[in-house]
DRENTORRO-401727 format. One record per atom (N, C-alpha, C): x, y, z; residue in three letters. Coordinates in steps of 0.05 Angstrom, whole numbers, plus 5000, padded with zeros to 4 digits. Example, Ala and Ser with C-alpha at 12.3 -4.5 7.8 and 13.67 -1.06 7.14 Angstrom:
# DRENTORRO-401727
526448865156ALA;524649105156ALA;526449345156ALA;525749555142SER;527349795143SER;525850015157SER;
This chain:
# DRENTORRO-401727
310581426062MET;308581486082MET;308981776092MET;311481866094LYS;311982136104LYS;310782346086LYS;311082316059SER;309982506040SER;306882506042SER;305682276045TRP;302782266048TRP;301882406073TRP;303382376095LEU;302582506120LEU;302882806117LEU;304782906102LYS;304983186098LYS;302583296083LYS;301583136063GLN;299183216049GLN;296783206068GLN;296883036088SER;294683016108SER;294983226130SER;296983406127ARG;297383636145ARG;298283546173ARG;299783336174ALA;301083266200ALA;303383466204ALA;303483586228SER;305483786233SER;307883676247SER;310183786241GLY;312683706254GLY;314383516238GLY;313383426215LEU;314883216200LEU;317483326188LEU;317583586183ASP;320083706172ASP;322383686191ASP;321783646217ASP;323883626237ASP;324683346244ASP;323583146229LEU;324082866235LEU;324682716209LEU;325982476212GLU;326382306189GLU;326482016198GLU;325681836180LEU;325981546186LEU;328881476182LEU;329881306199ALA;332681216198ALA;332980936209ALA;335180806202ASP;335780536213ASP;337980566235ASP;337380446258PHE;339180456280PHE;340180176286PHE;342780146292SER;344079886295SER;342779726318SER;341879856339ASP;340979706363ASP;337879666363ASP;336379846350THR;333479826351THR;332179796324THR;333679816302GLY;332479786276GLY;331180046266GLY;329180016249ARG;327880246237ARG;326380416257ARG;326880676257SER;325580856276SER;325681136266SER;325381336284VAL;325281616276VAL;327481766289VAL;328781946273ARG;330982106282ARG;330182406282ARG;331082556302THR;330582836303THR;332582986285THR;331683206273LEU;333383376257LEU;333983646270LEU;333083676295GLN;333583916310GLN;333483846340GLN;334084046356ARG;333984006385ARG;331084036395ARG;330383856415PHE;327783876428PHE;328183866458PHE;326884036473ASP;326984026502ASP;324683856512ASP;325083726535GLU;323083556547GLU;320383696550GLU;318283576541GLY;315583686542GLY;314783836517GLY;316683906500GLU;316084056475GLU;314583876455GLU;312583996442LYS;311083836422LYS;312883786397LYS;312983536389ILE;314683466366ILE;313083406341ILE;310783276345LEU;309283176321LEU;306383166328LEU;304683236309THR;301783206312THR;300683056288THR;299182836293ILE;297882676272ILE;294982746272ILE;293882846249PRO;290982916249PRO;289182676251PRO;286782726262HIS;284882506268HIS;284082356243HIS;284082486220GLY;283082356195GLY;284782126185GLY;287282106195VAL;288981886185VAL;289581676207VAL;288181706229LEU;288581506250LEU;286881256245LEU;287981026252TRP;286480776250TRP;284780746275TRP;282180766273THR;280380736296THR;277980556288THR;276580456307VAL;274080306302VAL;272080486288VAL;271880736296LYS;269980926284LYS;270580956255LYS;273080976247HIS;273781006219HIS;273280756203HIS;273580526216ALA;272980266203ALA;269980246196ALA;268280326215TYR;265480326210TYR;264580536190TYR;266080746187ALA;265380956168ALA;266280886140ALA;267980686136ASP;268880606109ASP;266480526093ASP;266180636068PRO;263780576052PRO;263480286044PRO;265680136043PHE;265479856035PHE;265579666059PHE;267479716076LEU;267779536100LEU;265679586121LEU;264879846124GLY;263079916145GLY;260479756145GLY;258979736123PRO;256479586123PRO;256779296131PRO;258979176123ALA;259478896131ALA;259878876161ALA;261379066172LEU;261879056201LEU;259279106216LEU;257679296207LEU;255179366220LEU;253179136220LEU;253378956200SER;251478736198SER;252378496215SER;254678516227THR;255678296243THR;254778326272THR;253378126282ARG;252278126309ARG;252977866324ARG;254077886348PRO;254778136362PRO;257178276348PRO;257678526353PRO;259878666340PRO;262578536346PRO;264378576327LEU;267078476332LEU;268478626355LEU;270378496367SER;271978636387SER;273578866375SER;274579036391VAL;276179266381VAL;278579166365VAL;280078966376ASP;282478866363ASP;281778726337ASP;279578566337ASP;278778436312ASP;277878636291ASP;276578846299THR;275679056280THR;278079186268THR;280079266284LEU;282379406274LEU;284079216256LEU;284378966265ALA;285878776249ALA;284578726222ALA;281878696222THR;280478666197THR;280678906179THR;280579146191TYR;280879396176TYR;283579406162TYR;285679336177ILE;288379336165ILE;288579146142ILE;287678896146LEU;287778696124LEU;286078786100LEU;283778896106PHE;281978986084PHE;283379196067PHE;284579396079VAL;285979606064VAL;288379496049VAL;289779306062ARG;292079186049ARG;291279026024ARG;288878916024SER;287878756001SER;286678925979SER;286179185984CYS;284779355965CYS;286779475945CYS;285579595924GLY;287179725903GLY;287780015909GLY;287980165888SER;288880445890SER;286980635904SER;284480535910GLY;282580705923GLY;283380775952GLY;285380645962TYR;286180695990TYR;289180775990TYR;289980955973ASP;292781025970ASP;294081115996ASP;292681296011GLY;293881396035GLY;294181176056GLY;292081036063LEU;292180826083LEU;293980606074LEU;293980546048ARG;295780326039ARG;298680396042ARG;299380656040SER;302180726044SER;303080676073SER;301280696092HIS;301880636119HIS;302180336123HIS;300380176111VAL;300579886113VAL;303179796100VAL;303979916078ALA;306379836064ALA;308879886082ALA;308680076100ALA;310980146117ALA;311079966142ALA;308979796146LEU;308979626170LEU;310979396166LEU;312079276187PRO;313879046185PRO;312478816171PRO;313978666155ALA;312878426142ALA;312578196161ALA;313978206184SER;313777996204SER;314378106231SER;313677956252TYR;314078046279TYR;315477826295TYR;316677916318THR;318077726335THR;316677696362THR;313977736362SER;312477676386SER;312477376391SER;312077306416SER;312377026424SER;310476836409SER;308176926399VAL;306376756385VAL;307576666358VAL;309676796349PHE;310976716324PHE;313476536328PHE;314076476353PHE;316476316359PHE;316076026349PHE;318275916340ALA;318275626335ALA;318175476361ALA;317275226361GLU;316975086386GLU;319475066402GLU;321775026388ALA;324375006402ALA;325075266416ALA;324375496403GLU;324975756414GLU;323275806439GLU;320775736437LEU;318975776460LEU;319675596483LEU;320775366478GLU;321475176499GLU;323675286517GLU;325175476507VAL;327375596523VAL;326175726548VAL;323675826546CYS;322375946570CYS;320275766581CYS;320475506578ALA;318575326590ALA;318475366620ALA;316075366631GLY;315775406660GLY;315075696667GLY;315375876648THR;314776156653THR;311776216649THR;310876436660SER;308076516654SER;307776586625SER;309976696612LEU;309776756584LEU;309276496567LEU;310576286575TYR;310276026560TYR;307275946561TYR;306175956585THR;303375876588THR;301476056573THR;301976326575THR;300276516562THR;300476496532THR;302876446521THR;303176426492THR;301776176482THR;301875956496LYS;300375716488LYS;297375776487LYS;296375916508GLN;293575986509GLN;292876176485GLN;294576366479LEU;294076546458LEU;293976406431LEU;295776216426ASP;295676056401ASP;292975936397ASP;291975806419ARG;289275676416ARG;287075886413ARG;287276116427GLN;285276316425GLN;285176446397GLN;287576486385ILE;287676606358ILE;286376416338ILE;286876156340GLU;285575966322GLU;282575966325GLU;281575976350ASP;278675976355ASP;277476236345ASP;278776466350ASP;277776726341ASP;277676746311ASP;279676636298TYR;279776646269TYR;277476476257TYR;277076246267LYS;274876076257LYS;272176226261LYS;271776356283ALA;269376506288ALA;269076736269ALA;271376876263LEU;271377106244LEU;270677016216LEU;271676786208VAL;270976676182VAL;267976626180VAL;266876496200GLU;263976436200GLU;262276686201GLU;262976876217ARG;261277106223ARG;261577326202ARG;263877346189LEU;264377576171LEU;265577496144LEU;267877366144PHE;269277316119PHE;267577146099PHE;266276936109ARG;264776756091ARG;262276896081ARG;261177076097ARG;258677206089ARG;259077436069ARG;261577526067HIS;262277746049HIS;264777676034HIS;264677466019GLN;266977356005GLN;268077555984GLN;266377735974GLU;267277925954GLU;269178135967GLU;268878175993LEU;270578366007LEU;273078236019LEU;272877976025PHE;274977836040PHE;275877586025PHE;277477616004PRO;278477375990PRO;280077206009PRO;279576946009ARG;280776766028ARG;283776766027ARG;284976806003ASP;287876786001ASP;289277036013ASP;287677246019LYS;288877486032LYS;287877516061LYS;286277326070PHE;285277336098PHE;285677056111PHE;288076956109THR;288776696121THR;289176736151THR;289476516165ILE;290076546194ILE;292776676199ILE;294676636181GLU;297276766185GLU;296977066180GLU;295377146161ASP;294877426156ASP;293477546181ASP;291577406192TYR;290077496216TYR;291977526239TYR;293777336243LYS;295677346266LYS;297577586262LYS;298377636237TRP;300177866232TRP;298678126238TRP;296178146230ALA;294678396235ALA;294178436265ALA;293578216279LEU;293178236308LEU;295778346321LEU;298078236314CYS;300578326326CYS;301178616318CYS;300278696294THR;300578976287THR;299079156307THR;296579066314VAL;294979216333VAL;296279206361VAL;296978976370TRP;298078946397TRP;300679106401TRP;302379116380SER;304979236383SER;304979536376SER;302879636363ARG;302979916354ARG;300680086363ARG;298579966374ALA;296280116382ALA;296780276408ALA;295380496411MET;295480656435MET;292680686447MET;292480696473ASP;289980706487ASP;289780976502ASP;287381096500PHE;286981356513PHE;284181376525PHE;283981526547LYS;281481586560LYS;280281836546LYS;277581826541LEU;276182046528LEU;274882226550LEU;274182466542PRO;272982656562PRO;270382546574PRO;268882376560ASP;266382266571ASP;266782016588ASP;269381936592GLY;269981706609GLY;270481456594GLY;269681446568ASP;270181206552ASP;273181206544ASP;273980996530SER;276780976521SER;276780916491SER;278980976479THR;279280916451THR;282080786446THR;282180616426ARG;284680496417ARG;285180576388ARG;287580656382LEU;288180746355LEU;291080686347LEU;291480686321LEU;294180666310LEU;294680926295LEU;297081046299ALA;297781296288ALA;300181266268ALA;299681316242PRO;301881296223PRO;304281476231PRO;306681376226PHE;309181506233PHE;309781506262PHE;307781586279ALA;308281576308ALA;308681296317ALA;307481096303ASP;307880816311ASP;310580706304ASP;312280866292MET;314980786286MET;316880826310MET;315980976330LEU;317781036352LEU;318180796370LEU;320680756379ASN;321380526396ASN;321180606425ASN;321180396442HIS;320880436471HIS;323480486485HIS;323380666504SER;325680706522SER;324580756550SER;325480606570PRO;324580656598PRO;325580926609PRO;327581046595GLU;328681296604GLU;326981536596GLU;325181496576ALA;323481716567ALA;320881726583ALA;319881956588LYS;317281986601LYS;315081936581LYS;312681876592GLN;310381846574GLN;309982096558GLN;309682076532CYS;309882316515CYS;307982316492CYS;305882146492HIS;303882166471HIS;301282256483HIS;299982446471VAL;297582576482VAL;295382576461VAL;292982486469TYR;290682476451TYR;288682696459TYR;287982866440ASP;285983076444ASP;283182966438ASP;281682916459GLY;279082786455GLY;277082966441GLY;277583226438PHE;275683406424PHE;276383426395PHE;278983466388SER;279783486360SER;280183216348SER;280883016365GLY;281482756355GLY;284382726345GLY;285982926349ASN;288782916339ASN;290582796360ASN;292782666351LEU;294682556369LEU;297282716367LEU;298382786391SER;300882936391SER;303082766406SER;305482796397VAL;307782676410VAL;309582896421VAL;310082876447LEU;311783076461LEU;314482946466LEU;316483116471ALA;319183016477ALA;319082906505ALA;319682646507GLY;319682516534GLY;322282566549GLY;324182696536LYS;326682776549LYS;327982986530LYS;330283086537ASN;331683276520ASN;332983126497ASN;332683226473TYR;333983106449TYR;335683316434TYR;337983206424GLY;339583366407GLY;339083296378GLY;339983446359SER;339583386331SER;341083126324SER;339582946311GLY;340682686303GLY;340082466323GLY;338882526346ASP;338182316366ASP;335782156356ASP;335681906366GLN;333281746361GLN;331081836379GLN;328681856369LEU;326281936384LEU;324981696397LEU;324281706422PHE;323181476437PHE;320481556449PHE;318881346454ILE;316581376472ILE;316881166494ILE;315181176514ASN;315280986536ASN;312680826537ASN;312980566534TYR;310580386534TYR;309480346562TYR;311080436582GLY;310180396610GLY;312080196624GLY;311780166650PRO;313479986666PRO;312779696662PRO;313479586639LEU;312579316632LEU;314779106637LEU;314078866646PRO;316078656649PRO;316778526622PRO;318878376621ASN;319778256596ASN;317678056585ASN;316277916603ASN;314277726592ASN;312177866575ASN;311378106583ARG;309378256568ARG;310678396544ARG;313078506547LEU;314378626525LEU;314778436502LEU;315578186508LEU;315977986487LEU;313377896475LEU;311377866491ARG;308777766481ARG;307377976463ARG;307578236470LEU;306178436455LEU;307878576434LEU;310478626441TYR;312178796424TYR;314478646411TYR;315078406420GLY;317178256407GLY;320078326415GLY;320478436439PHE;323178486448PHE;323278476478PHE;325678466489VAL;326078466518VAL;328078676526VAL;328178746551VAL;330078936562VAL;331778776582VAL;334278706575PRO;335978556595PRO;336278716621PRO;335978576643GLY;336178706669GLY;333778876676GLY;331478816663ASN;329078976667ASN;328278986697ASN;328079226708ARG;327379246736ARG;324379216741ARG;322879186720ASN;319979146723ASN;319178856719ASN;321078676723GLU;320478396719GLU;318178296737GLU;316678096727SER;314477986743SER;314077696736SER;312677556753TYR;311677286747TYR;308677286752TYR;307077216732ASP;304177216735ASP;303176946744ASP;301876946767LEU;300676706777LEU;297876676763LEU;297776506743GLN;295276476729GLN;294976176721GLN;292776056730LYS;292175776724LYS;294575596730LYS;295975656752GLN;298275506759GLN;297575306782GLN;299475136788LYS;299074936809LYS;298275066836LYS;299375306841LEU;298775446866LEU;295775486870LEU;294475586849TRP;291575636851TRP;290075376851TRP;290675206832LEU;289074956829LEU;289174786853LEU;291574756865SER;291774576888SER;290574706913SER;289974966912SER;288775106935SER;285775126932SER;284675026910GLY;281875036905GLY;280875316899GLY;282675486888LEU;281875766882LEU;281075786853LEU;279776006846ASP;278976056819ASP;281476056801ASP;281475876781SER;283875846764SER;284176076745SER;282276256743THR;282576486725THR;283876726740THR;284376696766SER;285576916781SER;288476966771SER;289177216769THR;291877286761THR;292977496780THR;295277436792ILE;296577616810ILE;299577626802ILE;300577866799SER;303377906790SER;305277926814SER;307277756815LEU;309477776834LEU;311577946820LEU;312678136834THR;314678316822THR;317178346840THR;319278466829LEU;321678506845LEU;321178706867LEU;319378886864THR;318779086885THR;316578996904THR;314978806895ASP;312878696912ASP;312678386907ASP;314678236917PRO;314777956911PRO;312577786924PRO;311277886945LEU;309177736958LEU;306777926964LEU;305077966944PRO;302778146948PRO;300978036970PRO;299678206984ARG;297978127006ARG;295677956996ARG;294777996971SER;292477846961SER;293077546959SER;295677476955VAL;296377186954VAL;295877066982VAL;296777197002LEU;296377087029LEU;293477097037LEU;291977297028ARG;289177307035ARG;287677067023ARG;288177006998TYR;286776786985TYR;287376527000TYR;289976487005LEU;290776227017LEU;289776207046LEU;289576427061ARG;288576417088ARG;285676327088ARG;284076437070ILE;281276367069ILE;280976067062ILE;282575967043GLN;282375697035GLN;282975497057GLN;284575587077ARG;285475407098ARG;284075457125ARG;281875587125LEU;280475637150LEU;279175377160LEU;279375327187ASN;277975107199ASN;275675207216ASN;274175027228GLU;271775117243GLU;272575297267GLU;274775237280SER;275675397302SER;276275677293SER;277775707271ASP;278375967260ASP;275876127253ASP;273975997241LEU;271476127233LEU;269976227257LEU;269876067278ALA;268476147302ALA;269776397315ALA;272476407316ILE;273876637328ILE;273376887311ILE;273476847284ILE;273177077266ILE;270377197269ILE;268277007270ALA;265577097273ALA;265177257299ALA;266477167321ALA;266277307346ALA;267477587345ALA;269577617329HIS;270877887326HIS;269678057304HIS;267777937289GLN;266478077267GLN;268478197248GLN;270478047241SER;272678147224SER;272578007197SER;274178107179ASP;274277997152ASP;276777827150ASP;276377567145ALA;278677387144ALA;280477447120ALA;279477597101ALA;281077647077ALA;283077867082ALA;282978007106VAL;284578247110VAL;287278177123VAL;287278047146GLU;289778017161GLU;290177727169GLU;292377687183LYS;292977417192LYS;290977317212LYS;290277057210ILE;288176947227ILE;289376837253ILE;291376667250SER;292676557274SER;295476467265SER;297176417284ASP;299876317278ASP;299776047264ASP;297975877274SER;297875607262SER;296875617233SER;294975787227ASN;293975827200ASN;296175947182ASN;297576137194GLU;299676277179GLU;301976087172GLU;302775917191VAL;304875727186VAL;304075537164VAL;301575447164GLU;300675267143GLU;300675407116GLU;299675657115VAL;299575807090VAL;302375857079VAL;304175947095LEU;306876017086LEU;308375767078LEU;308075547093GLY;309375297086GLY;308475197059GLY;305775207054PHE;304775117029PHE;305775297006PHE;305975557011LEU;306875736990LEU;309775686983LEU;311475637003ILE;314275576997ILE;314475316981ILE;312975116988GLU;313074856973GLU;312174896945GLU;310075056941SER;309075106914SER;311075256897SER;312475446908ILE;314475596893ILE;316775416885ILE;317575236903PHE;319575046896PHE;318774886871PHE;316174796871ASP;315174646849ASP;315074806823ASP;314375066825LEU;314275236802LEU;317075276790LEU;319075316808LEU;321775346799LEU;322875096786LEU;322174866797ASP;322974606785ASP;321874566757ASP;319674706751GLY;318374676725GLY;319674836703GLY;321574996709PHE;322975146688PHE;324774966672PHE;324774996645GLY;326374826628GLY;329274836634GLY;330375076638THR;333175116645THR;333375276671THR;334775166691GLN;334875296717GLN;336575556716GLN;336175726735LEU;337275996735LEU;340376006731LEU;341775846747VAL;344775856745VAL;345675776718VAL;344575566707LYS;345375466680LYS;344675676659LYS;342275806662LEU;341476006643LEU;343376246643LEU;344176326667GLU;345976556669GLU;348676486655GLU;349576236659GLU;352076156645GLU;351776156615GLU;349476066605GLN;349076046576GLN;348976326564GLN;347776516578LEU;347576786567LEU;350376926567LEU;351876876588VAL;354576996589VAL;356376876567VAL;356076616563GLU;357776476543GLU;356876516514GLU;354576656510GLY;353676706483GLY;352376456471GLY;351176286487PHE;349876046477PHE;347576116459PHE;346176336464TYR;343976426448TYR;344876666431TYR;344076676406SER;344776896389SER;343477156399SER;345077356407PRO;343977606418PRO;341877736401PRO;339577796413GLY;337377916398GLY;335477716386GLY;336277466385GLY;334577266372GLY;332277186390GLY;330377026379ASN;328076946395ASN;328776776419ASN;330576586416ALA;331376426439ALA;332776586460ALA;334376786452TRP;335776966471TRP;333677126487TRP;331577226473SER;329477376487SER;327977196506SER;327376946497ALA;325976766515ALA;327676696540ALA;330276676536ALA;332076626559ALA;331976856579ALA;331877096570HIS;331777326588HIS;329077336603HIS;326977246590VAL;324377236605VAL;324577026627VAL;325676796620SER;325976576640SER;327676666663SER;329876806657LEU;331676906677LEU;330277096696LEU;328777286685GLY;327477476702GLY;325277356719GLY;323677176708GLU;321577056724GLU;322676876746GLU;324876736741GLN;325976566762GLN;327076736785GLN;328276966778ARG;329277146799ARG;326977256816ARG;324677316803VAL;322377406819VAL;321377186837VAL;321176946827LEU;320176716843LEU;322076656866LEU;324676676861ARG;326576626883ARG;326376846905ARG;325877086897LEU;325477306916LEU;322877256932LEU;320777166918THR;318277106932THR;318776886952THR;320176676945ARG;320776456963ARG;322276556987ARG;324376716982LYS;325976827005LYS;324276997023LYS;322577167012THR;320777337029THR;318877157046THR;317876947033THR;315976767047THR;317476617069THR;319876527064GLU;321476387084GLU;322076567108GLU;322676817102ASP;323277007124ASP;320777047141ASP;318477077128LEU;315977107143LEU;315276867160LEU;315776627149LEU;315276377163LEU;317076367188LEU;319576437185ALA;321476427208ALA;320576627230ALA;319476857221THR;318477057241THR;316076947256THR;314276817242VAL;311876707255VAL;312576477273VAL;314376297264GLU;315076067280GLU;316676147305GLU;318176367303SER;319676457327SER;317876557349SER;315376637341GLY;313576737361GLY;311176557366GLY;311276317354SER;308976137357SER;308576027385SER;310676027401GLY;310375937429GLY;308776137445GLY;308676377437ASN;307176587451ASN;305376717430ASN;302976607426GLU;301176697405GLU;300876997406GLU;301277127382ARG;301377417382ARG;298677547378ARG;296577377379GLY;293977507379GLY;292577467352GLY;289977467353LEU;288277427330LEU;288477667310LEU;288677597285LEU;288477797264LEU;290677997264LEU;293077927275SER;295378107272SER;296678047245SER;297678257232ALA;298678227205ALA;301578177205ALA;302678037184PRO;305478017181PRO;306578297175PRO;309178337178PRO;310378607173PRO;309578717146PRO;308578957144GLN;307779077119GLN;308079377120GLN;308379497096CYS;308679787094CYS;305979917099CYS;305980127116ALA;303480267123ALA;302280417099ALA;303880477079LYS;302980627056LYS;302080437033LYS;303980277023CYS;303380116999CYS;302579827006CYS;302779757033GLU;301879497043GLU;303579267033GLU;305979327023LYS;307779117014LYS;308578947038LYS;308378677035VAL;309178497057VAL;312178447056VAL;313478487078SER;316378447079SER;317278437108SER;319678317112VAL;320778327139VAL;323078527141VAL;323678667119GLN;325778867118GLN;324479137115GLN;323379247137LEU;321979497136LEU;323279697156LEU;322979957151MET;323880157169MET;321580247186MET;322080297212ARG;319980377231ARG;320080677236ARG;317680797239CYS;317481087245CYS;319181147270CYS;321081317268GLY;322881367291GLY;321581537313GLY;319281657306ARG;317981827326ARG;316081677344ARG;314181517331CYS;312181377348CYS;312881077351CYS;314580977333ASN;315480697335ASN;313180497331ASN;310980587318LYS;308580427315LYS;308080317287LYS;308880467266VAL;308380377239VAL;310980337224VAL;310880187202THR;313280117187THR;312880187158THR;315080237144TYR;315080317116TYR;317180157101TYR;316680127075CYS;318679987058CYS;320880167048CYS;320480437051GLY;322480617043GLY;321680907049GLY;323581087045ARG;323081367051ARG;320781487035ARG;320481407010ALA;318381516993ALA;315581467005ALA;315181217014CYS;312581137026CYS;312081287052CYS;314281327068GLN;313981457093GLN;313081757089GLN;314381887070VAL;313682167064VAL;310782187053VAL;310081997035ALA;307381997023ALA;305181947044ALA;305881797065HIS;303881717085HIS;303781917108HIS;305482117109TYR;305782287132TYR;303182437139TYR;301882547119LYS;299482707125LYS;297382537140LYS;297082287131GLU;295182107143GLU;296082017170GLU;298681987174HIS;299781867198HIS;300382087220HIS;300482337211LYS;301582547229LYS;300182567256LYS;297482577256ALA;295982617281ALA;296482387300ALA;296282147291MET;296781917308MET;299581907318MET;301481977300CYS;304281967307CYS;304882167330CYS;303782417328GLN;304382617348GLN;303082547374GLN;300682427373ALA;299282347398ALA;300782127412ALA;301681927396THR;303181697407THR;305781787418THR;307181957404ALA;309782057413ALA;309482217439ALA;307382377441SER;306882527466SER;306382347489SER;304882127484GLY;304381937505GLY;306881797515GLY;308581737496ILE;311181617503ILE;312881797520ILE;312782057513GLY;314382257528GLY;313382287556GLY;310682277560SER;309482297586SER;310282057604SER;310281817592GLU;310981587607GLU;313881597617GLU;315581717600ARG;318381727607ARG;318881927630ARG;317182137630ASN;317482337651ASN;316182237677ASN;
């Protein structure tokens, strides 16, 4: 593939080479020093895998154009990859890239049932089960709409459901998304650049030129000669890393638990398609409390809200409503935690004792379960603290539509906040939010602080 890319005038290849690394597998190594921000590699637009190029193919293009409604972006790219893989020497360049792709993937949709059961109870488990069913349905539709109508282009033995699943995972794990100058977006696969592995320590370093159509890779940090070259997929939790890319990051600080079609929503009468992520940095998003407050409004609450012409979705309605909401949330989180196949303490012991083969599918699933349980426990603790705060003041109702403690900048709900030392009126979750909010808060803060000074005098 590297020699073909040189013929395609990709620049920077002389300074790089493919290599095998003990911890990450096949990737790219630098052959010289690069400073952060320096351009390392440019892939010309003519060799990128895009929907536009699929439609321009003289054989595949007419078949795609005749399909109505059009295929999705992922289905188009997956079909394009399988089509080129099935063709002969007429696609030498593109076929060399396909030949360099992994023969198999470790995304969660390829897990054996016993491996997936290790993370039973997680949002990944639920999403993977849904994906399995969706892939089957999408493949059947693809057969009816495209493959069966153009059997000369799509021989059934090379376009099986396993082939389709492999091609989809190729797209999910290797595609890049970019905004175009006209506001639209594009998804593409870039030969050689798609060999780079993820590192949270590297800055985002791939750049798409919407005018030339070329893709460039910049140094996301300083590199010495012989270092492995990395890109950053973004601040992703392990459940998404494993679902899309087939790996996890132990101790991932971006862990989350996705509330989707879970008992919490269903038992509250809410839209079961709603998805809200609980994270280590924001374990109780305001939107969760907003939804639950609305669901538990009584006639008295509605009358008071109407009189104040306020929005019930914004702040706390009353102490009684808040106690009911927080109590329900705590009970629901207990139920969610009870639904995990292996509880947190046991899972931690198993990982320490080497119960799961390091790097294996079950080991990765265990880390996802570990991370999601930690997030849910933090959410439960935050909710319990809020409930204790409300109950301690319930004998003296604190007023309609007062909010639980939250950061004035990011609106994170918490009871562990720092208060502005000058006006003593607003709270922040940390120094960064206080600094970022200062321009907006400055006038009110100075006025309030002046008033306080006058009172003291």
